[in-house]
C-alpha positions, 0 to 999 in steps of 0.5 A: 182314087178321086185324083186318078178318076174323079168321075168314078162312083165309090161304093161302100161299105159293101157290108153283109150279115148285120141287121137280122139277115144272117147269124154268124157263129162267134168263131167267124171274125167279123168287122162291124159296119159301124166300126168301118164307117167310124174309121173311114169317115164320109167317103162313099158316093153311094152306101151299099150293102149285100143281103143274103137270106141264107147261105150255101149248104156248105156254110150252113154246116158251119152253123151260119144261117141256113133255112128250109124250103118251107121256112123260106116262104114264110112272112118272117123270112121274106120280111128279113130283107126289109129289116136288113135294109132298115138297119143299113139305112140307119147307118147310112143316115148317120155316116153318109146322110143323103147318099143313095142306098144300093 
């Protein structure tokens, strides 16, 4: 990619679901961000992740991270985004120090 388009910003790892945001059932195959970063090495221009406070009703039926309207307005629920950001920021600091967090 760097040879073909040297000015392209490469984002990664694009992770989701770690650090306290979602609870995935054990049956869901999941590649942990740390394992991905260990394998890839420092290759990203910016460290990105996704935060989903809850999943769709369809996925919640599978046991993955649903909520209620009342719970979604609680301090605990609203602070999850900060906890998840801290989790991914720590990984960024270990594997891609100095890169922006997106």
